Structure formats: structure tokens, C-alpha cells
C-alpha positions as CSV (number, residue, x, y, z in Angstrom):
1,M,114.5,2.5,243.2
2,A,113.1,-1.0,243.4
3,R,113.7,-3.4,240.5
4,F,111.7,-6.1,238.9
5,S,113.3,-9.3,237.6
6,L,111.5,-11.9,235.6
7,K,112.0,-15.3,237.2
8,D,114.2,-17.8,235.2
9,S,115.5,-15.0,233.0
10,D,119.1,-14.1,232.6
11,E,120.8,-10.9,231.8
12,Y,121.2,-11.4,228.1
13,Y,118.6,-10.1,225.6
14,L,120.6,-10.8,222.5
15,S,122.3,-13.9,221.3
16,L,124.0,-15.3,218.2
17,S,122.2,-18.1,216.3
18,E,123.0,-21.3,218.2
19,Q,124.5,-23.1,215.3
20,P,126.7,-20.8,213.2
21,K,127.0,-21.5,209.5
22,R,130.7,-22.7,209.0
23,F,132.9,-21.9,206.0
24,D,136.6,-21.9,205.2
25,A,138.3,-19.2,207.1
26,D,140.1,-16.3,205.4
27,S,143.7,-17.2,204.5
28,P,146.4,-16.3,202.0
29,V,144.7,-18.7,199.5
30,T,141.1,-18.1,200.5
31,N,139.1,-14.9,200.1
32,V,135.7,-14.4,201.8
33,F,132.9,-12.3,200.4
34,F,129.4,-11.7,201.7
35,D,126.2,-11.2,199.6
36,D,123.9,-9.2,201.9
37,T,120.9,-9.5,199.5
38,N,120.8,-13.3,199.8
39,G,122.6,-13.6,203.1
40,Q,125.3,-15.8,201.8
41,V,129.1,-16.2,202.3
42,F,131.3,-16.9,199.3
43,T,134.7,-18.5,199.9
44,V,136.9,-18.4,196.9
45,R,140.0,-20.6,197.0
46,S,142.9,-19.9,194.7
47,G,140.8,-17.4,192.7
48,G,138.2,-20.1,192.2
49,V,140.4,-22.7,190.5
50,T,140.3,-25.0,193.5
51,G,136.7,-24.2,194.3
52,V,134.0,-21.7,195.3
53,T,131.7,-22.5,198.2
54,V,128.5,-20.7,198.9
55,N,127.0,-21.0,202.4
56,G,124.0,-19.4,204.0
57,M,121.4,-20.1,206.7
58,D,119.2,-21.8,204.1
59,D,120.9,-25.2,203.3
60,K,118.8,-25.6,200.1
61,K,120.6,-22.6,198.6
62,C,124.2,-23.7,199.5
63,T,126.5,-25.0,196.7
64,S,130.0,-25.3,195.5
65,F,131.7,-25.1,192.1
66,R,134.9,-24.3,190.3
67,M,135.7,-21.5,187.9
68,E,138.7,-20.1,186.0
69,D,140.9,-17.6,187.8
70,K,140.7,-14.5,185.6
71,G,142.0,-12.0,188.2
72,P,141.4,-10.8,191.8
73,I,137.7,-10.7,192.7
74,I,136.2,-7.6,194.4
75,S,132.6,-8.8,194.6
76,I,130.6,-12.0,193.8
77,K,126.8,-12.4,194.2
78,F,124.0,-14.6,193.0
79,S,120.8,-13.2,191.5
80,P,117.8,-13.6,193.9
81,D,116.7,-16.8,192.1
82,H,120.3,-18.2,192.1
83,K,120.3,-18.7,188.3
84,I,122.9,-16.0,187.5
85,L,126.2,-15.4,189.1
86,A,127.8,-11.9,188.8
87,I,131.5,-11.3,189.4
88,Q,133.4,-8.0,189.6
89,R,137.2,-8.2,189.3
90,N,139.9,-5.7,190.1
91,L,141.7,-5.5,186.7
92,E,144.0,-2.5,186.1
93,G,143.6,-0.6,182.8
94,Q,140.3,-2.4,182.0
95,N,136.9,-0.7,181.6
96,A,134.3,-1.2,184.3
97,T,133.1,-4.7,183.5
98,V,131.1,-7.4,185.3
99,E,131.2,-11.0,184.4
100,F,128.2,-13.4,184.4
101,A,127.7,-17.1,184.5
102,N,124.4,-19.0,184.1
103,F,123.4,-21.6,186.7
104,K,120.8,-24.4,186.8
105,D,119.9,-26.1,190.0
106,L,122.9,-24.3,191.7
107,V,125.3,-25.9,189.1
108,P,127.1,-23.8,186.5
109,T,126.1,-24.4,182.9
110,N,129.4,-23.1,181.5
111,V,127.6,-20.3,179.8
112,E,129.6,-17.1,180.5
113,Y,129.3,-13.5,179.3
114,S,130.2,-10.0,180.5
115,H,129.0,-6.4,180.3
116,T,130.9,-3.1,180.3
117,C,129.5,0.0,182.0
118,K,128.1,2.6,179.6
119,W,130.2,5.4,181.0
120,K,133.8,5.5,179.7
121,N,136.5,5.6,182.4
122,A,133.9,5.0,185.0
123,K,134.8,3.1,188.2
124,I,132.3,0.5,189.4
125,L,131.8,1.0,193.1
126,G,129.7,-2.1,193.3
127,F,126.6,-3.9,191.9
128,V,123.3,-5.1,193.4
129,W,120.4,-7.3,192.3
130,P,117.1,-5.4,192.9
131,R,115.1,-8.3,191.5
132,V,115.4,-11.5,189.4
133,N,117.1,-10.7,186.1
134,E,117.8,-7.1,187.0
135,I,121.1,-5.8,188.1
136,A,122.3,-2.3,188.9
137,F,125.9,-1.0,188.4
138,I,126.8,1.7,190.9
139,T,129.6,3.8,189.6
140,D,131.3,7.0,190.3
141,H,129.4,8.5,187.4
142,G,126.0,7.3,188.4
143,I,123.7,4.2,188.4
144,E,122.9,1.9,185.4
145,L,120.0,-0.4,185.7
146,L,120.1,-3.4,183.4
147,Q,118.0,-6.4,182.4
148,V,119.9,-9.6,182.2
149,L,118.9,-11.9,179.4
150,P,120.7,-15.2,180.3
151,D,119.5,-17.2,177.3
152,K,120.9,-14.5,174.9
153,K,124.0,-14.0,177.0
154,Q,123.6,-10.2,177.1
155,L,122.3,-7.3,179.1
156,K,120.0,-4.5,178.1
157,T,120.0,-1.1,179.7
158,I,116.6,-0.3,181.3
159,K,117.4,3.1,182.9
160,S,120.4,5.1,183.9
161,T,120.9,8.2,186.0
162,G,124.0,10.4,186.4
163,F,125.5,11.2,189.8
164,S,129.0,11.8,191.0
165,G,129.4,9.5,193.9
166,A,132.3,8.5,196.1
167,W,130.8,5.4,197.8
168,F,127.3,3.9,198.4
169,S,125.2,2.0,200.9
170,W,122.6,-0.5,199.8
171,C,119.4,-1.8,201.6
172,A,118.2,-5.0,200.0
173,Q,115.0,-5.0,202.1
174,S,113.9,-1.6,200.5
175,N,115.8,-1.7,197.2
176,I,117.3,1.7,198.0
177,I,120.8,2.9,197.1
178,L,122.3,5.8,199.0
179,L,125.1,7.5,197.0
180,A,127.5,9.9,198.7
181,G,128.3,13.1,196.9
182,N,131.0,15.6,197.7
183,N,132.9,12.9,199.6
184,G,130.0,12.4,202.0
185,A,128.7,16.0,202.4
186,L,125.6,15.1,200.4
187,L,123.7,11.8,200.7
188,Q,121.4,11.1,197.7
189,P,119.0,8.1,197.9
190,F,117.7,6.3,194.8
191,S,114.9,3.7,194.7
192,L,115.3,0.7,192.4
193,N,111.7,-0.5,192.2
194,N,109.4,-1.4,189.3
195,S,112.3,-1.6,186.8
196,T,113.1,2.1,187.2
197,I,115.4,4.4,189.1
198,T,113.7,7.0,191.2
199,K,115.6,9.9,192.7
200,L,114.4,10.5,196.2
201,Q,114.8,13.6,198.4
202,K,118.4,14.2,199.2
203,L,119.7,14.1,202.8
204,E,121.9,17.1,203.7
205,V,124.3,16.5,206.5
206,E,124.8,20.0,207.9
207,W,127.9,19.1,209.9
208,S,131.4,20.6,209.7
209,R,132.9,17.5,208.1
210,P,131.6,15.0,205.5
211,V,130.4,11.7,206.9
212,M,132.5,8.6,206.5
213,E,131.3,5.5,204.7
214,R,131.7,3.3,207.8
215,D,129.3,5.6,209.7
216,V,126.4,5.4,207.2
217,F,123.8,2.6,207.0
218,V,120.6,2.3,205.0
219,L,118.1,0.0,206.7
220,R,114.5,-1.1,206.8
221,L,112.8,-0.4,210.1
222,C,109.1,-0.4,211.1
223,G,108.0,-0.6,207.5
224,A,110.1,2.4,206.3
225,A,113.5,3.0,204.9
226,W,116.0,5.0,206.9
227,C,119.5,6.4,206.7
228,A,121.3,5.8,210.0
229,V,124.3,8.1,210.5
230,F,126.7,7.9,213.4
231,R,127.4,11.4,214.6
232,H,130.7,11.4,216.5
233,A,132.0,14.4,218.4
234,A,135.2,14.4,216.4
235,A,133.3,14.7,213.1
236,A,130.8,17.3,214.4
237,P,132.3,19.8,216.8
238,T,128.8,21.0,217.6
239,V,128.2,17.7,219.2
240,S,130.0,17.3,222.5
241,G,130.5,14.0,224.3
242,P,129.1,10.6,223.3
243,T,128.1,9.5,219.9
244,E,124.6,9.9,218.6
245,V,122.8,7.9,215.9
246,W,120.7,10.0,213.6
247,L,117.9,8.2,211.8
248,M,116.7,10.2,208.8
249,P,113.6,9.0,206.9
250,I,114.2,8.1,203.2
251,S,110.9,6.5,202.3
252,G,108.0,6.3,204.7
253,G,108.5,6.9,208.4
254,G,107.0,10.4,208.5
255,G,109.0,13.6,208.4
256,A,110.6,13.4,211.9
257,Q,114.2,12.5,212.5
258,H,115.1,10.2,215.4
259,V,118.2,10.7,217.5
260,L,119.5,7.7,219.5
261,K,121.6,8.6,222.5
262,T,124.2,5.9,223.0
263,G,126.1,7.5,225.8
264,L,129.3,5.9,224.4
265,M,132.2,6.7,222.1
266,G,134.3,4.5,219.8
267,R,133.6,2.0,217.1
268,F,129.9,0.9,216.4
269,A,127.9,-1.4,214.2
270,V,124.2,-1.7,213.6
271,S,121.7,-4.6,213.4
272,V,117.9,-4.6,212.9
273,I,116.0,-7.4,214.8
274,D,112.2,-7.5,214.8
275,H,111.9,-3.7,214.2
276,L,114.4,-3.0,217.0
277,L,117.6,-1.0,216.2
278,V,120.6,-2.7,217.9
279,I,123.8,-0.6,218.3
280,H,126.9,-2.8,219.0
281,H,129.8,-1.1,220.7
282,Q,133.1,-2.9,220.4
283,S,135.2,-1.4,223.2
284,S,132.6,-1.9,226.0
285,Q,131.5,-5.2,224.4
286,T,127.8,-4.3,224.8
287,S,124.8,-3.9,222.6
288,Q,122.0,-1.4,223.1
289,I,118.4,-1.7,221.9
290,F,116.3,1.2,220.7
291,D,112.6,1.1,219.7
292,I,111.6,4.0,217.6
293,M,107.9,3.0,217.9
294,E,107.9,4.2,221.5
295,E,105.4,7.0,221.9
296,S,107.5,10.2,222.0
297,K,106.7,13.8,221.3
298,P,108.8,15.4,218.6
299,E,110.6,18.6,219.4
300,N,111.7,20.7,216.3
301,N,110.8,17.6,214.2
302,V,113.3,15.5,216.1
303,V,112.4,12.6,218.4
304,I,115.0,11.7,221.1
305,H,115.4,8.0,222.2
306,I,117.4,6.3,224.9
307,P,118.0,2.6,225.1
308,I,115.0,0.5,226.2
309,V,117.2,-1.2,228.8
310,Q,120.7,-0.9,230.0
311,G,123.3,-2.1,227.4
312,V,124.7,-5.6,228.0
313,S,126.8,-8.1,226.1
314,M,125.4,-10.6,223.8
315,K,125.1,-14.1,225.3
316,P,128.4,-15.9,225.1
317,A,128.6,-18.3,222.1
318,M,130.4,-21.6,221.6
319,V,132.4,-22.5,218.5
320,D,134.1,-25.9,218.3
321,D,133.2,-26.5,222.0
322,Q,135.1,-23.4,223.0
323,L,133.9,-20.0,224.0
324,C,133.9,-17.6,221.0
325,P,135.6,-14.2,221.3
326,M,132.7,-11.8,221.5
327,Y,132.8,-8.4,219.8
328,S,136.0,-9.5,218.1
329,G,137.9,-7.0,215.9
330,N,137.4,-9.6,213.1
331,W,133.6,-9.3,213.2
332,V,131.9,-7.7,210.3
333,V,128.2,-6.7,210.7
334,F,125.8,-6.7,207.7
335,Q,122.2,-5.8,207.4
336,P,119.8,-6.7,208.7
337,D,121.1,-9.1,211.4
338,Y,124.2,-10.9,210.1
339,I,127.6,-11.1,211.8
340,I,130.6,-12.7,210.1
341,D,133.9,-13.7,211.6
342,A,136.1,-14.5,208.6
343,R,139.0,-15.7,210.8
344,L,136.9,-18.3,212.6
345,G,134.8,-19.1,209.4
346,C,131.5,-18.4,211.1
347,L,128.3,-16.8,209.9
348,W,125.6,-15.9,212.6
349,Q,122.3,-14.1,212.8
350,V,121.6,-12.1,215.9
351,R,118.5,-13.2,217.8
352,L,116.3,-11.4,220.4
353,L,115.8,-13.1,223.7
354,P,112.6,-11.4,224.9
355,A,112.8,-12.6,228.5
356,G,116.1,-10.8,229.0
357,L,114.4,-7.4,228.5
358,A,112.6,-8.0,231.8
359,H,115.7,-8.9,233.8
360,Q,116.5,-6.4,236.5
361,V,114.5,-3.5,235.2
362,L,113.3,-0.5,237.2
363,K,110.0,-1.3,238.8
364,D,108.1,1.6,237.1
365,E,109.5,0.6,233.7
366,V,107.7,-2.8,233.6
367,P,104.7,-1.4,231.6
368,K,107.2,0.0,229.1
369,I,108.8,-3.4,228.6
370,V,105.3,-4.9,228.1
371,A,104.6,-2.2,225.5
372,V,107.9,-3.1,223.7
373,L,107.1,-6.8,223.8
374,L,103.6,-6.1,222.3
375,R,105.5,-4.8,219.2
376,R,107.7,-8.0,218.9
377,K,106.4,-11.1,217.1
378,N,107.9,-13.4,219.8
379,G,106.9,-11.3,222.7
380,K,103.6,-12.9,223.8
381,D,104.9,-15.7,226.1
382,T,107.2,-13.3,227.9
383,I,104.3,-10.9,228.5
384,Y,102.3,-13.7,230.0
385,R,105.2,-14.6,232.3
386,I,105.5,-10.9,233.4
387,L,101.8,-10.6,234.0
388,N,101.6,-13.8,236.1
389,Q,104.5,-12.6,238.2
390,L,103.0,-9.2,238.7
391,V,99.7,-10.8,239.8
392,T,101.5,-13.1,242.2
393,D,103.2,-10.1,243.7
394,A,100.3,-7.7,243.2
395,G,100.7,-6.3,246.7
396,D,103.9,-4.7,245.5
397,Y,103.2,-4.3,241.8
398,L,99.5,-3.4,241.5
399,V,100.2,0.0,239.9
400,E,102.6,-1.5,237.3
401,L,100.1,-4.3,236.6
402,A,97.3,-1.8,236.0
403,K,99.5,0.1,233.6
404,S,100.5,-3.1,231.8
405,F,96.8,-3.9,231.4
406,D,96.4,-0.5,229.8
407,E,99.2,-1.2,227.3
408,I,97.6,-4.5,226.3
409,N,94.1,-3.1,226.0
410,S,95.3,0.0,224.1
411,V,96.8,-2.1,221.4
412,Y,93.8,-4.4,221.2
413,R,91.5,-1.4,221.0
414,K,93.4,0.1,218.1
415,W,93.4,-3.2,216.3
416,A,89.7,-3.7,216.8
417,E,89.0,-0.2,215.4
418,L,91.0,-0.9,212.3
419,E,89.4,-4.3,211.9
420,V,86.0,-2.6,212.0
421,A,87.2,-0.1,209.4
422,R,88.4,-3.0,207.2
423,N,85.0,-4.7,207.3
424,T,83.1,-1.4,206.7
425,A,81.9,-0.8,203.2
426,G,84.1,1.7,201.3
427,Q,87.2,1.2,203.5
428,S,90.1,-1.0,202.7
429,V,92.8,-2.1,205.1
430,D,95.2,-4.8,204.1
431,S,94.8,-7.7,206.6
432,S,98.5,-8.7,206.2
433,K,99.6,-5.2,207.0
434,L,97.2,-5.2,209.9
435,S,98.7,-8.3,211.4
436,A,102.3,-7.0,210.8
437,H,101.4,-3.8,212.6
438,F,100.0,-5.7,215.6
439,P,102.3,-8.7,216.0
440,V,100.9,-9.5,219.5
441,L,97.3,-9.2,220.4
442,I,96.1,-10.3,223.8
443,A,92.3,-10.7,224.1
444,Q,90.2,-10.8,227.2
445,A,89.9,-14.6,226.9
446,D,93.7,-14.9,226.8
447,V,94.1,-12.9,230.0
448,C,91.5,-15.2,231.6
449,T,93.0,-18.5,230.6
450,R,96.7,-17.6,230.7
451,V,96.8,-15.3,233.7
452,L,93.8,-14.8,236.0
453,Q,92.5,-18.4,236.3
454,A,95.8,-19.6,237.6
455,H,95.6,-17.2,240.6
456,A,92.2,-18.2,242.0
457,D,93.7,-18.5,245.5
458,D,95.9,-15.4,245.4
459,Q,95.6,-12.9,248.2
460,H,95.2,-9.8,246.0
461,L,93.0,-11.3,243.3
462,V,90.1,-8.8,244.1
463,Q,92.4,-5.9,243.4
464,V,93.8,-7.5,240.3
465,V,90.4,-8.2,238.7
466,T,89.2,-4.8,239.6
467,A,92.3,-3.2,238.0
468,Y,91.7,-5.3,234.8
469,L,88.0,-4.3,234.6
470,A,88.9,-0.6,235.2
471,S,91.4,-0.8,232.3
472,L,88.8,-2.3,230.0
473,S,86.5,0.5,231.0
474,R,89.1,3.2,230.3
475,H,89.5,1.8,226.8
476,D,85.7,1.6,226.2
477,M,85.9,-2.2,225.7
478,V,82.8,-4.3,226.5
479,V,83.6,-6.9,229.1
480,Q,83.2,-10.3,227.6
481,H,81.5,-13.1,229.5
482,P,84.5,-15.2,230.5
483,V,86.1,-12.2,232.1
484,A,82.8,-11.0,233.7
485,E,82.1,-14.5,235.1
486,L,85.5,-14.8,236.7
487,C,85.4,-11.3,238.1
488,V,81.9,-11.7,239.6
489,R,82.8,-15.1,241.1
490,T,85.9,-13.6,242.6
491,L,84.2,-10.5,244.1
492,V,81.2,-12.4,245.5
493,T,83.2,-15.3,247.0
494,R,85.8,-12.8,248.5
495,N,83.0,-10.8,250.2
496,A,83.6,-7.8,247.9
497,C,80.0,-7.2,246.8
498,G,80.3,-3.5,247.5
499,R,83.0,-3.3,244.9
500,L,80.9,-5.4,242.6
501,R,77.9,-3.0,242.9
502,S,80.2,-0.1,242.3
503,L,81.6,-1.7,239.1
504,V,78.1,-2.4,237.8
505,R,76.9,1.1,238.7
506,R,79.9,2.7,237.0
507,G,79.4,0.6,233.9
508,C,82.7,-1.3,234.2
509,L,80.5,-4.5,234.1
510,G,77.9,-4.0,231.4
511,D,74.5,-5.5,231.6
512,A,74.3,-9.0,230.1
513,K,71.9,-11.8,230.6
514,P,74.6,-14.5,231.3
515,L,76.1,-12.2,233.9
516,A,72.7,-11.6,235.5
517,C,72.2,-15.4,235.7
518,Q,75.6,-15.9,237.3
519,L,74.8,-13.2,239.8
520,L,71.6,-15.0,240.6
521,S,73.4,-18.3,241.1
522,L,75.6,-16.6,243.7
523,G,72.6,-15.1,245.6
524,H,72.8,-17.8,248.3
525,I,76.3,-16.4,249.2
526,D,75.3,-12.8,249.0
527,P,71.7,-11.6,248.6
528,A,72.9,-8.3,247.3
529,A,74.3,-10.0,244.2
530,A,70.9,-11.4,243.4
531,Q,69.4,-8.0,243.7
532,I,72.0,-6.6,241.3
533,A,71.0,-9.4,238.9
534,L,67.4,-8.5,239.2
535,D,68.1,-4.8,238.5
536,M,70.3,-5.8,235.5
537,M,67.5,-8.0,234.0
538,W,65.0,-5.2,234.4
539,R,67.4,-2.8,232.5
540,L,67.7,-5.5,229.8
541,K,63.9,-5.6,229.6
542,A,63.8,-9.3,230.5
543,Y,60.5,-8.7,232.4
544,G,59.3,-12.2,232.1
545,D,62.5,-13.4,233.7
546,V,62.2,-10.9,236.5
547,V,58.7,-12.1,237.3
548,E,59.9,-15.7,237.3
549,V,62.7,-14.9,239.7
550,L,60.3,-13.1,242.1
551,L,58.0,-16.0,242.0
552,S,60.8,-18.4,242.8
553,W,61.7,-16.1,245.8
554,D,58.1,-16.5,247.1
555,E,57.3,-12.8,246.4
556,P,54.0,-13.0,244.5
557,L,53.1,-9.4,245.2
558,G,56.4,-8.2,243.9
559,A,56.0,-10.4,240.8
560,A,52.5,-9.0,240.1
561,G,53.8,-5.5,240.6
562,A,56.7,-6.1,238.3
563,A,54.5,-7.6,235.6
564,R,52.0,-4.7,235.8
565,Q,54.9,-2.2,235.4
566,A,56.1,-4.1,232.4
567,G,52.7,-3.8,230.7
568,A,53.0,-6.5,228.1
569,A,54.3,-9.1,230.5
570,W,51.2,-8.5,232.7
571,L,48.8,-8.9,229.9
572,A,50.4,-12.1,228.8
573,M,50.8,-13.7,232.2
574,A,48.7,-16.8,232.9
575,P,46.5,-16.1,236.1
576,R,46.9,-19.7,237.3
577,K,50.6,-19.3,237.9
578,L,50.3,-16.1,239.8
579,L,47.4,-17.3,241.9
580,A,49.1,-20.6,242.8
581,A,52.2,-18.7,244.0
582,A,50.0,-16.3,246.0
583,M,48.0,-19.1,247.6
584,T,51.1,-21.0,248.6
585,H,52.5,-17.8,250.1
586,A,49.3,-17.1,252.0
587,Q,49.2,-20.6,253.4
588,T,52.8,-21.0,254.4
589,R,53.5,-17.4,255.5
590,G,50.0,-16.7,257.0
591,R,49.5,-13.7,254.8
592,P,46.1,-14.1,253.1
593,A,46.1,-10.4,252.3
594,A,48.8,-11.1,249.7
595,F,46.5,-13.6,247.9
596,L,43.6,-11.2,248.0
597,A,45.7,-8.3,246.5
598,V,46.8,-10.5,243.6
599,Y,43.3,-11.9,243.1
600,H,41.8,-8.4,242.9
601,A,44.5,-7.2,240.6
602,L,43.7,-10.1,238.2
603,L,40.0,-9.3,238.4
604,A,40.7,-5.7,237.5
605,R,42.8,-6.9,234.5
606,N,40.0,-9.1,233.3
607,E,37.5,-6.2,233.6
608,R,39.8,-3.9,231.6
609,T,40.7,-6.4,228.9
610,R,37.4,-8.4,228.6
611,G,34.7,-6.2,230.1
612,S,34.0,-8.8,232.7
613,P,36.0,-9.6,235.9
614,H,35.3,-13.4,235.7
615,F,38.0,-15.9,234.9
616,L,37.5,-18.1,231.8
617,K,36.9,-21.8,232.2
618,T,40.0,-22.6,230.2
619,E,42.1,-20.7,232.7
620,Q,41.4,-23.4,235.3
621,C,41.2,-21.1,238.2
622,D,38.3,-22.8,240.1
623,I,40.5,-23.8,243.0
624,Y,41.6,-20.3,243.6
625,I,38.1,-18.9,243.2
626,D,37.0,-21.2,246.0
627,Y,40.0,-20.2,248.1
628,Y,39.1,-16.6,247.6
629,K,35.5,-17.3,248.7
630,Q,36.8,-19.1,251.8
631,L,39.0,-16.2,252.8
632,T,36.3,-13.5,252.2
633,S,33.7,-15.6,254.1
634,E,36.0,-16.0,257.0
635,S,36.6,-12.3,257.2
């Protein structure tokens, strides 16, 4: 099948951030830790005695300091406001304890304290900061949520809940902890919001073997929290062949599960970029992109997805002026979009390259790519590039162009309906949520200025504008004046007035006075356009304008007839104007009968409205009365 490739695009649709954040590489004297809540790398040299360095993408939150070596560190993280540092150490024979140190302006104040877990003999699996001054200990006995009081150098238990867990997964974007019970046969999510612990509906994995910690991720996607589980054939004999990724809703997201078909086997990792789920596959050194917002019909409450486009490698990256080993075995991937190579001492974020999604795609999948880009915050410029190329090559891509217009107008129509609801009394729609749900909106004026106007001389412009108008009509959208003006000019100047009449007759071009005026101005090119304008004015009840147009066309009889049909326009019309036009017509065209017909019609109007056929002196009709007498005496 034919393929479409966006000009000046390359094959890569993912890249690592251009400048990695550098840190001291992992070594016998340097340990590297990552804080996924703040997106920061901690490098601890000699247990902290020779220094701790904190690096992240935000330079304002990077710092370095020294601390006493009190034993091997398991985890080290700042609170969200970077005012408290928490440290978990691996100390044999000691109760589950976390140490704390207060900071001011990213500098330690030498105020230190600690807290021991409430459960005796409990093992701390880890800790997280749900919010400023709140920390949660996740243990094999359950979760303890505590308030940190830095000034008092103590912690106060807010809430605790018991649960026998073997390991956990944490989503900082949703404040959700997923604890694995029965060694992974049961997955129990807890929400840590509003200073409380809320037990959510458990996720039962009905497979023959418990899931492994490395195969479970909690992530935030499309405004909802999900549990992503890699389902390998080896772990689930009912699954034959390649690995699947099961997305199970935890909070929001509806009731349906989503199954992502990777078509691959081996070692995987997950990133979330602009509401796209990215599956990295190490052995093939490729990444696949899935969009769960694609319109799909659930079957048995399960929605099946395949990659949007064929999986390719991320764009090669440079480190120290050398090519970086991609998909290295040293890479560790963290949510939502971080990748760390501790051996190289590099921290990256994964970026989406929208143009790469339109590189060498099947011809009939172009509208799908446009739909995907409409849901991406940086997708608009690529959509314009695609549309312009489709218009240029409309002889080959007219069907795909029309479907792309449908995708654009469908999104705009949905946004407009919600905007109306938001402004309607009694209905409330959060404007920030509205803009997040519609990251790309392309209005009619945008299509005009960014696409259609640049193709005034294109061979297939008539078909293009017709396709756009038809799409607007299918979505019950009123054609705005800039679009109507461009379309009318195109159709008239390209001798396609038959198509123009058809569009007006079918309602694709709605009646509007500016449109009628434009059609009139093009009447010298095509008289039919002027007639369309006249009919449009009549439907708009612009009767006075119709009469004026007919008079300007030297059709006094038609003007009088139109005025009489309109009723009010006839009664309000000054006789002098109509008689002057009729006399000029009679003299230049040799048609005195036209003047006589108009004159008698006005006499009849006078008789009906005044009870006398005579004109008033103030109406200044003496010259026309004399002309009438001349004509009747001659006859």
C-alpha cells in the first residue's frame, strides 16, 4: 500500500533531552539514588562524608552538601519543598527507622532527628512524600502516614492502615501506592490524598503465577491513575506468544481495561509522554507508542490497542561529543519520562518528536496520525505541515485530506459544545480541564491562514475547499466569513459556479450578508453568482438591498415587483427613485412600457394608501408626470 512521508521529517519520533543532566557516575565510592517525586539524582560519595550532590532538570533546585556516614543508604529524598531531607539506611538489627535533616535555601541547618515505624519488627519497603510536611512509610505490615514537624524535630502519626505487602509501586503524579500481597498475586492500591489513606478497589491478577515487581508500574495517563502490568507468556501460560501490557484502572479512566499488543518478547520499560504510553524494548532497541484515547469499542470490557506507528529506536544521543549507547543495560527508567545511566552519569527526559509520527506511514493512516496529534500539546505545527502537504498533493490524497478535516472539526465541535455548556446558567465546566482535554484546537480561521491561503494557485484547490466545506457541514458548523469568502472566490474564479450553487442549495454555505455582497462583486465574472447573491439576500429579508441591486442592474420593473412582494419595502420606497430608474430605462432601452407600468403601479399605491392617485408636491415627481403625459399623448 502507498505510504505518506512528511517532508523534512526523519524516522525518529522519540529523543532524549538534548542536554543530559550530568552527575558523578556510579563507582565503588559513589552511590547513585533517584527521587522520582522530585525528579532528582542523589550522588552520595563515601557515605556522604566527602559530599552529597543533588541534580535535576531544574537548576534552581540543585545543591550539594556533606553529612556524617551513619551506615549504608537505601533511599534518600527531599520533601516537595526541599526543606526536609529523609534518609533510610540498611542497618542490621535496628528497628525500621528513617532519619531527617532540616534544610533552608537548600543548605542543611544541622538540625537532625529520626522516627521509628509504629510496627515492631516491621521492615520498611520504602517511603514517599505525598505532600509538603507529610511522609508515608511503606512497610511489610502496612502504611503509616505521618506529619513532619521540622521545628519540633518530631513526627506525628496522621493515619495508618495494615496490609501484608511484599513490595510496592508509587505514582507521584496521582499520590497512589500499589502494594503487592501474596507475593504479587494480589495488588492493592491506596490513595494518599487530603492527609488520609484511602483503600481503593483491589486488582486481582487471575494468572497462574504472581506478577513480579519489575513488571508492575503505577502511572498517570489521560487524567486517570492506572496499573500497568506486563503479561509475559512465561508467567501466564494462557498467553501464547508476545508480551502484552495490561492497563487496569485504579482511579478514573472508566471501568474498561486496555490491552497493548507489543508483538515482542523480552525486557521492557515504560514512559509516559504527553498522555502517550511508550514501551521501550531493550533487545530490539525500539520504542513503541500507544494512545489509549483512540476511539475503540470495548469487547468484554477490554479495549485492544496496537502501536500508533511502527516501533523505531529513539534518536541517537551524544554524550561528551560521542554517540551514547542507546537502550543500554545500564539504563534505569523512572516515571513519568526519566531515564538514568548511572555508569555514564547522565539523567535524561524522553521527548516526543511529533513530525516523526508522520514519517513513512500508510496512506490511509494519515487521518489517524492527525487525530493523535490533535491530542498532543505540541502537535499543532505538525498538523499544519501535514495538511499543507496533503493539499499540495490533493490529486493523490483528497480522501485522506477530507478525513483529516473531519478529525479537526470533530474535536472543535466537541470543544464548542462544552464551551457553550460552560457558559450556560446552571452548568459548570472547569476551563483549565477543558483546555487540558483539548490541547490542540484548529479553528476555521486557522485553516484559512495556515493552509488554504497558501495554495491559491494549486491545481486541485476547488476540490480541497469543497471537501473542507462538506466537512464543516457534516459537523453542523456554521461556515465563518473568512472561509466562505475564500471558498466563493476560488469557485467563481475557477469556473466552478455549478458547484457553488450546489453548496448553497445544500446549506454547506449558509446565508450571510457579507457572503451575498461578495457574490455580487463577482457577478461580472459569473452572472450566476450574482443571482445566487440576490436569492440569498431575499432569504435574509434584505428586501431594500434586493431592490437597490435590481435598480443598479437597470431592471426597474423587477425592482418594483420585488418591492411590492416585500410589502413594507414597497410602502416605504420613494417614488422619485423608482420613476427615475424607469425613465432612464425607457429612454436608453426604448421600452416606454416599462415606465408606464411602474408609473401606474405607484398611482395604484397612492390610491390605496392616500385615497388619491396624485403624487405629493414634496415628492418632486413633476418631471416624471410630464414624461408620462408625453408618452400617453404620443400613443
